[in-house]
N, C-alpha and C positions, 0 to 999 in steps of 0.2 A: 873160906879159902882166901877171899880178898883181904880179910883182916891180917892173916898170916903174911901174905905177900907185902902188904903196904907197911905193916909194922917193921918188917925186915928192911924194906926199902928206906924207911925213915931213919932207922938205926944206921944203915950204911951211908946214907946221905949226910948224916951228922959227922961221920968220920971222913968222908971223901969229897963232899960237896964244896963248892967255892962260895965266897961271899957274893959274887955276881949272881950265881944261881939262886941264892937265898933272897937277894934283892929282887930278882925276877919273880920269885914266888910271892913276895910281899906285894909287888906291883899287881900281879894277877889277882891276889886276894882283894886289893883295893878296887880293882875293876869289877869284881863280883859284887861288892857292896854298892858300887855306883849303878849297877844294872838291875837293881831290885824291881824296877818297873818293867823289865823285860826278862822274864824268867828263862826263856829259851836261850837268850844271849848269856845270862848269868850261868846257866848250866853248861854251855859250851866253854866258857872261861874256866869253870870248875874242872872240866875234863883236862884243859891245858895245865891247870895247877897240879893235878895229880900226875900227869905225864911228866911235868917238870921235876916232881919229887923223884920219880923213877929214874929220870935221866941223871939227876944229881947223885944217885946211889952208885953209879958206875958198874951196874951189873946187867948185862944184856939178857941173861936168863930171866931175871925178875921183870924186866921191861917187856919182853915178849909174852911171858905168862900173864902179865897184867893186861896187855893189849887183847889177848885172846879172851880173857875173862870179861873184860869191859865190853867187848863186842857182844858177848852173850847177855850181859846185863841190860843192853839196850832193848831187849825183848820184854822187859818188865814194865814198860809203859812210859808215860810222860814224866817229866821232871817233877820233883817234889818242891821245887823252888817257887811255886806259885804262892806260897805262904811267906810273907815278908819276915815273920819271926824265924822261919827256917833259914832264910838267907843270913839273918843276923847271927844265928847260932853257928852256922857253917863258918862265917867269917871269923868269929871268936875262936872256934876250934882250930881253924887254919892258923890263926895268929899264935896260938899256943905251940903248934908244931914248928912254925917258923922261928919263934923265940928259942926253942930248944935246939934247933938246927944251928942258929947263929952262935949259940954258946958251945957248940960241939958236944952237946949232951945227948948221946946216943940212946940211953935208956929213957930219958924224958921225951925225946922225939918219937920213939917207938910207942911209948905209953899214950902219948897224945894222939898219934895216928890211930891206934887201936880204939881209943875212946871215940874219936871222930867217926870211924867206920861203924862201930856198934850203934852210935846215935843215928847214923844214916840208915842203918838196917832197920832200926825200930821205926823210923819215919816211913820207910818204904813199906814195911809190913802193915802199918796203919793205913797207908794209901791203898794197898791192895785189898784190905778188908772192907773198904767202902763200896 
């Protein structure tokens, strides 16, 4: 469900978001990279990144659906950001999303968001299997 919501949000953000919002996402992404020594802080900034994407899409339904879903996902346990390689992957994936947003490429932003969330799901499933 999260993949569907976030892909749609990214596509809409590419159409309706502002340069300032995309700059904010870029700043948040840089902060995630800078907090690799503090996984909890990086994870909190990551949440801000994803909320910023939903805000940029200008769709309250998607924003509320994502909030509800994300509250449920908190039950899955601690962050997967304890692995520095994971943080580097996330930062690269976020940058792909941001680049598509900046170009107004709705399809590219949606595809990048879908790839990112599928990669996150794979990482989460690995962590749960341990």
